[in-house]
Structure formats: structure tokens, C-alpha cells
BAKETI-927819 format. One record per residue: z, y, x of N, C-alpha, C in turn; residue in one letter; residue number from 1. Coordinates in steps of 0.02 Angstrom, whole numbers, plus 32768, in hexadecimal, padded with zeros to 4 digits. Layout:
<rs>
<nup=Z nnorth=Y neast=X caup=Z canorth=Y caeast=X cup=Z cnorth=Y ceast=X marpa=A pagu=NUM>
...
</rs>
This chain:
<rs>
<nup=6ED5 nnorth=8D09 neast=D059 caup=6EE3 canorth=8D46 caeast=D06B cup=6EAC cnorth=8D50 ceast=D0A7 marpa=M pagu=1>
<nup=6E9F nnorth=8D30 neast=D0D4 caup=6E67 canorth=8D2E caeast=D103 cup=6E32 cnorth=8D43 ceast=D0ED marpa=K pagu=2>
<nup=6E15 nnorth=8D19 neast=D0B2 caup=6DD9 canorth=8D2C caeast=D088 cup=6DD0 cnorth=8D69 ceast=D05E marpa=R pagu=3>
<nup=6E13 nnorth=8D86 neast=D051 caup=6E11 canorth=8DCA caeast=D029 cup=6E04 cnorth=8DFE ceast=D062 marpa=I pagu=4>
<nup=6E1E nnorth=8DF3 neast=D09E caup=6E19 canorth=8E2B caeast=D0C8 cup=6DD0 cnorth=8E21 ceast=D0E6 marpa=N pagu=5>
<nup=6DBF nnorth=8DEB neast=D0EA caup=6D79 canorth=8DE1 caeast=D10D cup=6D4B cnorth=8E15 ceast=D0DE marpa=E pagu=6>
<nup=6D49 nnorth=8E0C neast=D0A8 caup=6D17 canorth=8E1F caeast=D065 cup=6D31 cnorth=8E6D ceast=D06A marpa=Y pagu=7>
<nup=6D6F nnorth=8E7B neast=D071 caup=6D89 canorth=8EC8 caeast=D077 cup=6D66 cnorth=8EEA ceast=D0A6 marpa=K pagu=8>
<nup=6D6A nnorth=8ECA neast=D0E5 caup=6D44 canorth=8EE6 caeast=D122 cup=6CFA cnorth=8EEB ceast=D11A marpa=K pagu=9>
<nup=6CDE nnorth=8EB5 neast=D10B caup=6C82 canorth=8EC6 caeast=D0F3 cup=6C7E cnorth=8EF1 ceast=D0CC marpa=L pagu=10>
<nup=6CA2 nnorth=8EFF neast=D097 caup=6C8B canorth=8F36 caeast=D075 cup=6CAC cnorth=8F70 ceast=D073 marpa=F pagu=11>
<nup=6CE2 nnorth=8F80 neast=D0B2 caup=6CF2 canorth=8FB8 caeast=D0B5 cup=6D2D cnorth=8FC9 ceast=D094 marpa=G pagu=12>
<nup=6D4B nnorth=8FA3 neast=D067 caup=6D85 canorth=8FB2 caeast=D050 cup=6DC1 cnorth=8FB2 ceast=D05F marpa=V pagu=13>
<nup=6DEA nnorth=8FF0 neast=D069 caup=6E23 canorth=8FEA caeast=D08C cup=6E5C cnorth=8FD4 ceast=D05E marpa=E pagu=14>
<nup=6E6D nnorth=8FF2 neast=D029 caup=6EA9 canorth=8FDD caeast=D005 cup=6E96 cnorth=8FBA ceast=CFC5 marpa=K pagu=15>
<nup=6EA0 nnorth=8FEE neast=CF8D caup=6E86 canorth=8FD8 caeast=CF4F cup=6E25 cnorth=8FCC ceast=CF3A marpa=E pagu=16>
<nup=6E1F nnorth=8F9F neast=CF0F caup=6DE6 canorth=8F9F caeast=CF11 cup=6DCC cnorth=8FC0 ceast=CECB marpa=I pagu=17>
<nup=6D94 nnorth=8FF8 neast=CED9 caup=6D77 canorth=901E caeast=CE9F cup=6D3B cnorth=900C ceast=CE92 marpa=D pagu=18>
<nup=6D2C nnorth=8FE3 neast=CE53 caup=6CEB canorth=8FC7 caeast=CE49 cup=6CBB cnorth=8FF4 ceast=CE5C marpa=L pagu=19>
<nup=6CA3 nnorth=9031 neast=CE4D caup=6C7E canorth=905B caeast=CE49 cup=6C55 cnorth=9052 ceast=CE94 marpa=T pagu=20>
<nup=6C98 nnorth=906E neast=CEC2 caup=6C83 canorth=9065 caeast=CF15 cup=6C73 cnorth=9025 ceast=CF27 marpa=T pagu=21>
<nup=6C90 nnorth=8FFD neast=CF1B caup=6C71 canorth=8FBB caeast=CF15 cup=6C31 cnorth=8FA3 ceast=CF11 marpa=L pagu=22>
<nup=6C1A nnorth=8FB2 neast=CED3 caup=6BD4 canorth=8F9F caeast=CEB8 cup=6BA8 cnorth=8FD5 ceast=CEE2 marpa=K pagu=23>
<nup=6BBB nnorth=900C neast=CEF6 caup=6B83 canorth=9034 caeast=CF27 cup=6B91 cnorth=9018 ceast=CF67 marpa=K pagu=24>
<nup=6BB7 nnorth=8FF7 neast=CF7F caup=6BB5 canorth=8FD6 caeast=CFC2 cup=6B90 cnorth=8F94 ceast=CFBA marpa=T pagu=25>
<nup=6BA4 nnorth=8F75 neast=CF84 caup=6B81 canorth=8F33 caeast=CF7C cup=6B2E cnorth=8F3E ceast=CF78 marpa=Y pagu=26>
<nup=6B1B nnorth=8F71 neast=CF57 caup=6AC1 canorth=8F87 caeast=CF5A cup=6AB4 cnorth=8F89 ceast=CF8E marpa=R pagu=27>
<nup=6AD7 nnorth=8FB6 neast=CFB9 caup=6ABB canorth=8FD2 caeast=CFF9 cup=6ABC cnorth=8F8C ceast=D029 marpa=N pagu=28>
<nup=6B02 nnorth=8F65 neast=D035 caup=6AFF canorth=8F27 caeast=D066 cup=6AB4 cnorth=8EFC ceast=D045 marpa=L pagu=29>
<nup=6AA2 nnorth=8EF3 neast=CFFC caup=6A81 canorth=8EBA caeast=CFF3 cup=6A30 cnorth=8EDA ceast=D011 marpa=V pagu=30>
<nup=6A29 nnorth=8F19 neast=D006 caup=69E3 canorth=8F3D caeast=D00A cup=69E2 cnorth=8F33 ceast=D066 marpa=K pagu=31>
<nup=6A1C nnorth=8F3F neast=D08B caup=6A06 canorth=8F2F caeast=D0CD cup=69F9 cnorth=8EEE ceast=D0DE marpa=E pagu=32>
<nup=6A1A nnorth=8EC6 neast=D0C2 caup=6A1F canorth=8E74 caeast=D0C9 cup=69F3 cnorth=8E43 ceast=D0AA marpa=W pagu=33>
<nup=69C7 nnorth=8E64 neast=D07C caup=69AF canorth=8E30 caeast=D04F cup=6971 cnorth=8E10 ceast=D075 marpa=H pagu=34>
<nup=6975 nnorth=8DCD neast=D070 caup=693F canorth=8DA9 caeast=D098 cup=68F7 cnorth=8DBA ceast=D0A2 marpa=P pagu=35>
<nup=68E7 nnorth=8DD5 neast=D05F caup=6898 canorth=8DEA caeast=D045 cup=6890 cnorth=8E1F ceast=D08D marpa=D pagu=36>
<nup=68C0 nnorth=8E42 neast=D099 caup=68A9 canorth=8E6D caeast=D0C9 cup=6882 cnorth=8E5B ceast=D102 marpa=K pagu=37>
<nup=6890 nnorth=8E28 neast=D11E caup=6888 canorth=8E08 caeast=D15B cup=6851 cnorth=8DD5 ceast=D154 marpa=F pagu=38>
<nup=6812 nnorth=8DD5 neast=D17A caup=67E4 canorth=8DA1 caeast=D191 cup=67FD cnorth=8D62 ceast=D185 marpa=L pagu=39>
<nup=67CC nnorth=8D2C neast=D16C caup=67EF canorth=8CE8 caeast=D169 cup=67E7 cnorth=8CDE ceast=D1B0 marpa=S pagu=40>
<nup=680C nnorth=8CAC neast=D1D3 caup=6805 canorth=8C97 caeast=D20E cup=6832 cnorth=8CB9 ceast=D243 marpa=G pagu=41>
<nup=6841 nnorth=8CF6 neast=D223 caup=6867 canorth=8D27 caeast=D254 cup=68BB cnorth=8D14 ceast=D249 marpa=D pagu=42>
<nup=68DD nnorth=8D0C neast=D28E caup=691C canorth=8CF5 caeast=D28A cup=694A cnorth=8D1E ceast=D262 marpa=P pagu=43>
<nup=6949 nnorth=8D64 neast=D259 caup=6964 canorth=8D7E caeast=D226 cup=6966 cnorth=8D74 ceast=D1E8 marpa=K pagu=44>
<nup=6923 nnorth=8D4F neast=D1C9 caup=6921 canorth=8D43 caeast=D199 cup=6955 cnorth=8D15 ceast=D17D marpa=Q pagu=45>
<nup=6978 nnorth=8CDA neast=D1B8 caup=69A8 canorth=8CA6 caeast=D1A1 cup=69F0 cnorth=8CD0 ceast=D19D marpa=V pagu=46>
<nup=69F3 nnorth=8D0A neast=D1D8 caup=6A30 canorth=8D2A caeast=D1D1 cup=6A34 cnorth=8D57 ceast=D18B marpa=E pagu=47>
<nup=6A02 nnorth=8D6D neast=D184 caup=6A0A canorth=8D81 caeast=D13C cup=6A0B cnorth=8D63 ceast=D0F6 marpa=A pagu=48>
<nup=6A03 nnorth=8D18 neast=D0FB caup=6A0A canorth=8D04 caeast=D0C8 cup=6A58 cnorth=8CEF ceast=D0CD marpa=E pagu=49>
<nup=6A63 nnorth=8CE0 neast=D100 caup=6AB5 canorth=8CC9 caeast=D10B cup=6AE3 cnorth=8D05 ceast=D0F7 marpa=V pagu=50>
<nup=6ACB nnorth=8D45 neast=D105 caup=6AF5 canorth=8D7C caeast=D10F cup=6AF8 cnorth=8D9B ceast=D0B5 marpa=Q pagu=51>
<nup=6AB7 nnorth=8D95 neast=D09A caup=6AAB canorth=8DA3 caeast=D04C cup=6AD1 cnorth=8D72 ceast=D025 marpa=S pagu=52>
<nup=6ADF nnorth=8D3E neast=D034 caup=6B12 canorth=8D17 caeast=D008 cup=6B54 cnorth=8D12 ceast=D021 marpa=R pagu=53>
<nup=6B75 nnorth=8D2A neast=D05C caup=6BB3 canorth=8D50 caeast=D06D cup=6BBB cnorth=8D85 ceast=D040 marpa=R pagu=54>
<nup=6B8E nnorth=8DB4 neast=D046 caup=6B8A canorth=8DF3 caeast=D014 cup=6B9D cnorth=8DE7 ceast=CFCA marpa=I pagu=55>
<nup=6B6D nnorth=8DBD neast=CFB0 caup=6B7A canorth=8DA1 caeast=CF6B cup=6BB4 cnorth=8D87 ceast=CF58 marpa=I pagu=56>
<nup=6BD1 nnorth=8D61 neast=CF7C caup=6C19 canorth=8D33 caeast=CF6D cup=6C38 cnorth=8D69 ceast=CF74 marpa=D pagu=57>
<nup=6C51 nnorth=8DA9 neast=CFB5 caup=6C7B canorth=8DD7 caeast=CFB4 cup=6C85 cnorth=8DF6 ceast=CF73 marpa=G pagu=58>
<nup=6C48 nnorth=8E08 neast=CF65 caup=6C46 canorth=8E3A caeast=CF28 cup=6C61 cnorth=8E0F ceast=CEF7 marpa=Y pagu=59>
<nup=6C56 nnorth=8DE7 neast=CEDA caup=6C72 canorth=8DBF caeast=CEAB cup=6CBD cnorth=8DAC ceast=CEA0 marpa=H pagu=60>
<nup=6CD9 nnorth=8DA5 neast=CEE2 caup=6D07 canorth=8D8A caeast=CEF2 cup=6D37 cnorth=8DCB ceast=CEDC marpa=F pagu=61>
<nup=6D26 nnorth=8E01 neast=CF0D caup=6D55 canorth=8E4C caeast=CF0D cup=6D51 cnorth=8E6A ceast=CEC1 marpa=L pagu=62>
<nup=6D10 nnorth=8E4D neast=CE99 caup=6D11 canorth=8E65 caeast=CE56 cup=6D4C cnorth=8E36 ceast=CE29 marpa=V pagu=63>
<nup=6D57 nnorth=8E11 neast=CE37 caup=6D81 canorth=8DE2 caeast=CE17 cup=6DDF cnorth=8DE5 ceast=CE27 marpa=S pagu=64>
<nup=6DD9 nnorth=8E01 neast=CE69 caup=6E21 canorth=8E26 caeast=CE75 cup=6E33 cnorth=8E65 ceast=CE60 marpa=I pagu=65>
<nup=6DFE nnorth=8E85 neast=CE4D caup=6DFF canorth=8EC7 caeast=CE5B cup=6E45 cnorth=8EF7 ceast=CE0D marpa=A pagu=66>
<nup=6E58 nnorth=8F1B neast=CE1D caup=6E88 canorth=8F2E caeast=CDF5 cup=6E69 cnorth=8F39 ceast=CDA5 marpa=P pagu=67>
<nup=6E25 nnorth=8F5C neast=CDA7 caup=6DFB canorth=8F6B caeast=CD6B cup=6DFE cnorth=8F1D ceast=CD40 marpa=E pagu=68>
<nup=6DF2 nnorth=8EEF neast=CD60 caup=6DD8 canorth=8EB6 caeast=CD4D cup=6E13 cnorth=8E97 ceast=CD27 marpa=T pagu=69>
<nup=6E53 nnorth=8E98 neast=CD4E caup=6E90 canorth=8E87 caeast=CD41 cup=6EAA cnorth=8EAE ceast=CCF8 marpa=H pagu=70>
<nup=6E93 nnorth=8EDA neast=CCF7 caup=6EAA canorth=8F11 caeast=CCBA cup=6E76 cnorth=8EFC ceast=CC7A marpa=E pagu=71>
<nup=6E34 nnorth=8EEB neast=CC8D caup=6E1C canorth=8ED0 caeast=CC56 cup=6E20 cnorth=8E8C ceast=CC35 marpa=A pagu=72>
<nup=6E41 nnorth=8E5B neast=CC70 caup=6E57 canorth=8E1A caeast=CC51 cup=6EA5 cnorth=8E15 ceast=CC4A marpa=N pagu=73>
<nup=6EC9 nnorth=8E48 neast=CC44 caup=6F15 canorth=8E39 caeast=CC3C cup=6F1F cnorth=8E24 ceast=CC06 marpa=L pagu=74>
<nup=6F12 nnorth=8E26 neast=CBD8 caup=6F25 canorth=8E0C caeast=CB8C cup=6F21 cnorth=8DBC ceast=CB98 marpa=A pagu=75>
<nup=6EEF nnorth=8DB5 neast=CBA7 caup=6ED9 canorth=8D59 caeast=CBAC cup=6F0F cnorth=8D42 ceast=CBE8 marpa=N pagu=76>
<nup=6F10 nnorth=8D6C neast=CC26 caup=6F39 canorth=8D51 caeast=CC50 cup=6F7E cnorth=8D40 ceast=CC42 marpa=Y pagu=77>
<nup=6F92 nnorth=8D7E neast=CC1E caup=6FCF canorth=8D76 caeast=CC13 cup=6FF3 cnorth=8D43 ceast=CBD6 marpa=T pagu=78>
<nup=6FB5 nnorth=8D45 neast=CBB0 caup=6FBB canorth=8CF9 caeast=CB76 cup=6FCC cnorth=8CC3 ceast=CB95 marpa=E pagu=79>
<nup=6F99 nnorth=8CB3 neast=CBC1 caup=6FA9 canorth=8C71 caeast=CBDE cup=6FDE cnorth=8C63 ceast=CC0A marpa=T pagu=80>
<nup=6FEE nnorth=8C8F neast=CC34 caup=7026 canorth=8C85 caeast=CC5F cup=706B cnorth=8C83 ceast=CC31 marpa=I pagu=81>
<nup=7071 nnorth=8CA3 neast=CC07 caup=70A8 canorth=8CA1 caeast=CBD7 cup=70A3 cnorth=8C5F ceast=CB98 marpa=N pagu=82>
<nup=7060 nnorth=8C56 neast=CB78 caup=7065 canorth=8C25 caeast=CB4F cup=705B cnorth=8BDB ceast=CB6C marpa=V pagu=83>
<nup=7023 nnorth=8BE3 neast=CB94 caup=7000 canorth=8B98 caeast=CBA9 cup=702C cnorth=8B87 ceast=CBE1 marpa=A pagu=84>
<nup=704B nnorth=8B44 neast=CBE5 caup=7065 canorth=8B26 caeast=CC17 cup=7034 cnorth=8B1E ceast=CC47 marpa=G pagu=85>
<nup=704C nnorth=8AF7 neast=CC8A caup=702C canorth=8AE7 caeast=CCC6 cup=7023 cnorth=8A9E ceast=CCBD marpa=I pagu=86>
<nup=6FEB nnorth=8A99 neast=CCB9 caup=6FCC canorth=8A59 caeast=CCC3 cup=6FC2 cnorth=8A3C ceast=CCF9 marpa=A pagu=87>
<nup=6FA1 nnorth=8A5F neast=CD35 caup=6F90 canorth=8A35 caeast=CD76 cup=6F99 cnorth=8A67 ceast=CDAB marpa=D pagu=88>
<nup=6FA5 nnorth=8A6E neast=CDDE caup=6FA2 canorth=8A9F caeast=CE0D cup=6F93 cnorth=8A74 ceast=CE60 marpa=Y pagu=89>
<nup=6F7C nnorth=8AA3 neast=CE86 caup=6F5E canorth=8A8A caeast=CECE cup=6F6C cnorth=8ABA ceast=CEFB marpa=H pagu=90>
<nup=6F84 nnorth=8AB4 neast=CF37 caup=6F97 canorth=8ADF caeast=CF6D cup=6F62 cnorth=8ACB ceast=CFAD marpa=H pagu=91>
<nup=6F5B nnorth=8B02 neast=CFC8 caup=6F1C canorth=8AF4 caeast=D001 cup=6F32 cnorth=8B2B ceast=D021 marpa=K pagu=92>
<nup=6F3E nnorth=8B3A neast=D068 caup=6F49 canorth=8B5F caeast=D09C cup=6F7F cnorth=8B91 ceast=D067 marpa=G pagu=93>
<nup=6F6A nnorth=8BC3 neast=D059 caup=6F8C canorth=8BF7 caeast=D042 cup=6F75 cnorth=8C0B ceast=CFFE marpa=M pagu=94>
<nup=6F42 nnorth=8BD8 neast=CFDD caup=6F1E canorth=8BE0 caeast=CFA8 cup=6F52 cnorth=8BBC ceast=CF6C marpa=L pagu=95>
<nup=6F6B nnorth=8BC9 neast=CF34 caup=6F86 canorth=8B97 caeast=CEF8 cup=6F54 cnorth=8BA8 ceast=CEC2 marpa=L pagu=96>
<nup=6F43 nnorth=8B66 neast=CE9A caup=6F13 canorth=8B67 caeast=CE71 cup=6F36 cnorth=8B48 ceast=CE38 marpa=E pagu=97>
<nup=6F42 nnorth=8B73 neast=CDFD caup=6F62 canorth=8B56 caeast=CDC0 cup=6F47 cnorth=8B57 ceast=CD9B marpa=I pagu=98>
<nup=6F33 nnorth=8B0F neast=CD6C caup=6F06 canorth=8B12 caeast=CD34 cup=6F44 cnorth=8B03 ceast=CCF4 marpa=T pagu=99>
<nup=6F2C nnorth=8B27 neast=CCBE caup=6F65 canorth=8B33 caeast=CC8A cup=6F52 cnorth=8AF9 ceast=CC5F marpa=F pagu=100>
<nup=6F80 nnorth=8AF3 neast=CC24 caup=6F79 canorth=8ABF caeast=CBF4 cup=6F31 cnorth=8ADF ceast=CBC4 marpa=V pagu=101>
<nup=6F2F nnorth=8B2A neast=CBC8 caup=6EE9 canorth=8B3C caeast=CBA3 cup=6EB0 cnorth=8B3A ceast=CBC4 marpa=D pagu=102>
<nup=6E9C nnorth=8B27 neast=CBF0 caup=6E67 canorth=8B16 caeast=CC16 cup=6E5C cnorth=8B51 ceast=CC54 marpa=G pagu=103>
<nup=6E7D nnorth=8B7A neast=CC43 caup=6E6F canorth=8BBE caeast=CC84 cup=6E8D cnorth=8B9F ceast=CCBF marpa=N pagu=104>
<nup=6E74 nnorth=8BAB neast=CCFC caup=6E87 canorth=8BA1 caeast=CD37 cup=6E7C cnorth=8BE2 ceast=CD5A marpa=T pagu=105>
<nup=6EBE nnorth=8BF4 neast=CD8C caup=6EC1 canorth=8C2C caeast=CDA1 cup=6ED9 cnorth=8C18 ceast=CDEF marpa=Y pagu=106>
<nup=6EC7 nnorth=8C48 neast=CE27 caup=6ECF canorth=8C48 caeast=CE77 cup=6F04 cnorth=8C6E ceast=CE76 marpa=E pagu=107>
<nup=6F35 nnorth=8C5F neast=CE98 caup=6F5E canorth=8C90 caeast=CECD cup=6F57 cnorth=8C89 ceast=CF02 marpa=Y pagu=108>
<nup=6F57 nnorth=8CCB neast=CF22 caup=6F4C canorth=8CCA caeast=CF64 cup=6F95 cnorth=8CE8 ceast=CF95 marpa=F pagu=109>
<nup=6F87 nnorth=8CC3 neast=CFD0 caup=6FBD canorth=8CDB caeast=CFF9 cup=7007 cnorth=8CB5 ceast=CFE7 marpa=G pagu=110>
<nup=7015 nnorth=8C7F neast=CFCE caup=7035 canorth=8C54 caeast=CFB7 cup=704A cnorth=8C2A ceast=CFE7 marpa=V pagu=111>
<nup=7077 nnorth=8C2B neast=D004 caup=709C canorth=8BFD caeast=D04D cup=70B3 cnorth=8BB9 ceast=D024 marpa=T pagu=112>
<nup=70A0 nnorth=8B9E neast=D069 caup=70C2 canorth=8B51 caeast=D056 cup=70F3 cnorth=8B43 ceast=D041 marpa=P pagu=113>
<nup=712D nnorth=8B76 neast=D05E caup=7176 canorth=8B7C caeast=D046 cup=717F cnorth=8B89 ceast=D00B marpa=Q pagu=114>
<nup=7151 nnorth=8BC3 neast=CFFA caup=7160 canorth=8BBF caeast=CFA2 cup=7153 cnorth=8B96 ceast=CF74 marpa=V pagu=115>
<nup=7121 nnorth=8B7E neast=CF8B caup=70EF canorth=8B41 caeast=CF60 cup=7127 cnorth=8B0C ceast=CF57 marpa=Y pagu=116>
<nup=7141 nnorth=8AFF neast=CF9B caup=7182 canorth=8AC3 caeast=CF9A cup=71BF cnorth=8ACA ceast=CF63 marpa=Q pagu=117>
<nup=71CC nnorth=8B0F neast=CF6F caup=71FB canorth=8B2B caeast=CF3F cup=71EB cnorth=8B17 ceast=CEEF marpa=K pagu=118>
<nup=71A2 nnorth=8B31 neast=CED4 caup=7190 canorth=8B25 caeast=CEA8 cup=718A cnorth=8ADD ceast=CE8C marpa=M pagu=119>
<nup=7174 nnorth=8AAB neast=CEC4 caup=7174 canorth=8A62 caeast=CE9E cup=71B0 cnorth=8A46 ceast=CE99 marpa=I pagu=120>
<nup=71E5 nnorth=8A66 neast=CECB caup=7221 canorth=8A40 caeast=CEBD cup=7253 cnorth=8A67 ceast=CE8D marpa=N pagu=121>
<nup=723D nnorth=8AA9 neast=CE64 caup=7262 canorth=8AB5 caeast=CE32 cup=726A cnorth=8A9C ceast=CDF6 marpa=S pagu=122>
<nup=7296 nnorth=8A90 neast=CDC9 caup=72A0 canorth=8A66 caeast=CD93 cup=726F cnorth=8A8E ceast=CD63 marpa=D pagu=123>
<nup=7263 nnorth=8AC7 neast=CD5D caup=7241 canorth=8AD7 caeast=CD2C cup=7208 cnorth=8B13 ceast=CD52 marpa=K pagu=124>
<nup=71B8 nnorth=8AEE neast=CD5A caup=718E canorth=8B06 caeast=CD7C cup=7171 cnorth=8B3E ceast=CD61 marpa=I pagu=125>
<nup=715A nnorth=8B37 neast=CD15 caup=7152 canorth=8B79 caeast=CCEF cup=7181 cnorth=8BBA ceast=CCFA marpa=N pagu=126>
<nup=71BC nnorth=8BA6 neast=CCF5 caup=71EA canorth=8BE5 caeast=CD00 cup=71F1 cnorth=8BFE ceast=CD46 marpa=R pagu=127>
<nup=71F1 nnorth=8BD9 neast=CD7A caup=71E8 canorth=8BE0 caeast=CDC1 cup=7191 cnorth=8C14 ceast=CDDD marpa=F pagu=128>
<nup=7164 nnorth=8BFC neast=CDA9 caup=712C canorth=8C28 caeast=CDB1 cup=713D cnorth=8C61 ceast=CD99 marpa=A pagu=129>
<nup=7149 nnorth=8C68 neast=CD5B caup=7142 canorth=8CAB caeast=CD3A cup=7184 cnorth=8CD8 ceast=CD5A marpa=K pagu=130>
<nup=71AA nnorth=8CB2 neast=CD7D caup=71D8 canorth=8CF8 caeast=CDAF cup=71BB cnorth=8CFE ceast=CDE7 marpa=R pagu=131>
<nup=719F nnorth=8CCD neast=CE18 caup=718F canorth=8CD5 caeast=CE47 cup=713F cnorth=8CE3 ceast=CE5B marpa=T pagu=132>
<nup=7117 nnorth=8CB2 neast=CE4D caup=70D4 canorth=8CB3 caeast=CE55 cup=709F cnorth=8CE4 ceast=CE3B marpa=I pagu=133>
<nup=70AA nnorth=8CDD neast=CDFB caup=707A canorth=8D1D caeast=CDC8 cup=7087 cnorth=8D51 ceast=CDD7 marpa=Y pagu=134>
<nup=70C9 nnorth=8D7C neast=CDE1 caup=70D8 canorth=8DC8 caeast=CDEC cup=70D1 cnorth=8DD6 ceast=CE36 marpa=P pagu=135>
<nup=70CC nnorth=8DB4 neast=CE5B caup=70D2 canorth=8DBE caeast=CEA7 cup=708E cnorth=8DB5 ceast=CEDA marpa=N pagu=136>
<nup=705B nnorth=8D86 neast=CEC4 caup=7024 canorth=8D74 caeast=CEE2 cup=6FE5 cnorth=8D8C ceast=CEC7 marpa=Y pagu=137>
<nup=6FAF nnorth=8DA4 neast=CEEA caup=6F72 canorth=8DB2 caeast=CECD cup=6F47 cnorth=8D72 ceast=CEBD marpa=I pagu=138>
<nup=6F2D nnorth=8D7E neast=CE79 caup=6F08 canorth=8D41 caeast=CE58 cup=6ED1 cnorth=8D58 ceast=CE45 marpa=Y pagu=139>
<nup=6EA8 nnorth=8D19 neast=CE38 caup=6E5D canorth=8D2D caeast=CE08 cup=6E50 cnorth=8CEB ceast=CDE6 marpa=R pagu=140>
<nup=6E37 nnorth=8CED neast=CDAB caup=6E1A canorth=8CC3 caeast=CD8A cup=6DE8 cnorth=8C90 ceast=CDA7 marpa=K pagu=141>
<nup=6DF1 nnorth=8C4B neast=CDB5 caup=6DC8 canorth=8C1F caeast=CDD3 cup=6D8F cnorth=8C1A ceast=CDB3 marpa=S pagu=142>
<nup=6D58 nnorth=8C0B neast=CDD1 caup=6D11 canorth=8C04 caeast=CDB4 cup=6D10 cnorth=8BC9 ceast=CD85 marpa=K pagu=143>
<nup=6D2E nnorth=8B94 neast=CDA1 caup=6D38 canorth=8B58 caeast=CD70 cup=6D40 cnorth=8B64 ceast=CD2F marpa=K pagu=144>
<nup=6D83 nnorth=8B82 neast=CD25 caup=6D87 canorth=8B93 caeast=CCDF cup=6D4B cnorth=8BC5 ceast=CCBC marpa=S pagu=145>
<nup=6D3A nnorth=8BE8 neast=CCD9 caup=6CF6 canorth=8C10 caeast=CCC0 cup=6CC1 cnorth=8BD1 ceast=CCB4 marpa=S pagu=146>
<nup=6CAD nnorth=8BAF neast=CCD7 caup=6C75 canorth=8B85 caeast=CCCB cup=6C8F cnorth=8B57 ceast=CC99 marpa=E pagu=147>
<nup=6CBF nnorth=8B3A neast=CC93 caup=6CC9 canorth=8B0A caeast=CC62 cup=6CD0 cnorth=8B25 ceast=CC1B marpa=E pagu=148>
<nup=6CE4 nnorth=8B69 neast=CC0F caup=6CEB canorth=8B91 caeast=CBCA cup=6CA5 cnorth=8B96 ceast=CBB8 marpa=V pagu=149>
</rs>
């Protein structure tokens, strides 16, 4: 959640993520912080390189959790969570990463350690995830799954 809020603040997004507004803001930020804009040896150039990487990462991250992106990929996501079982899962901080049998990997943000404990102690992990994790947490398809396919 911290990462989401940080990127939203960087792009000036308050509630819903609108892809057209996000794209305009992204372009303006990249123009402002492009490293080639500064002379080599200028201390601002190093800052610009760091900031431009942060802008690019933030843009791709926000696009991946945008409602429009979710709508476009809803059929694949629904099929994955309903048909493919959970093959593996990892929890770190407030991030739960679930890898499904079909090879897709999704990240769920804001999953507390208490919810994770309930999930792993559940008799039926798939059923618990369908009722508690999938409908209640912000998710995105992990880069791992898109790189492997």
C-alpha cells in the first residue's frame, strides 16, 4: 500500500486511476526529469536519472492496477482464479504473491500477516482465497508471469 500511495502522490492521482490523465502526467514528468536535459557532470543529471527511473516504474505500476487494465484482463483473471489452483504463494510485508498452476502470478497488496496466517491455516486454501483474498485486495499481474510466457 505504501508503494501505491507513493506512486499516486508522484503522479498526483487522488482516487481512481484514469489512464489518459496518467499518460499526460507521465509525459510531462519525463520531459521535466529526462537525464539528457542536463549536462554531463551536473549533479542534477544523477538526480534526474534516479527520478526518471522512479517515474517509469511508477507509471507501469499504476497502469497495471488501473481499473481499465483490470477490465481488459478480467476474462483471463477470472479463468485463472476459478479454474487453476494455487501452486505456490509468498507473503512479505503486506504483499501476497500467488502463483497459479497455469503459470500466472498475481500480487495482492495490503494483505496483513493475520489474513495470511488464516489462509495458510485454512483446510482449503483455494476456497479461502476466493472468498477473502481475490475480491477484497488490489491486485496486479506480476512481471514474472508475463516474462515467462
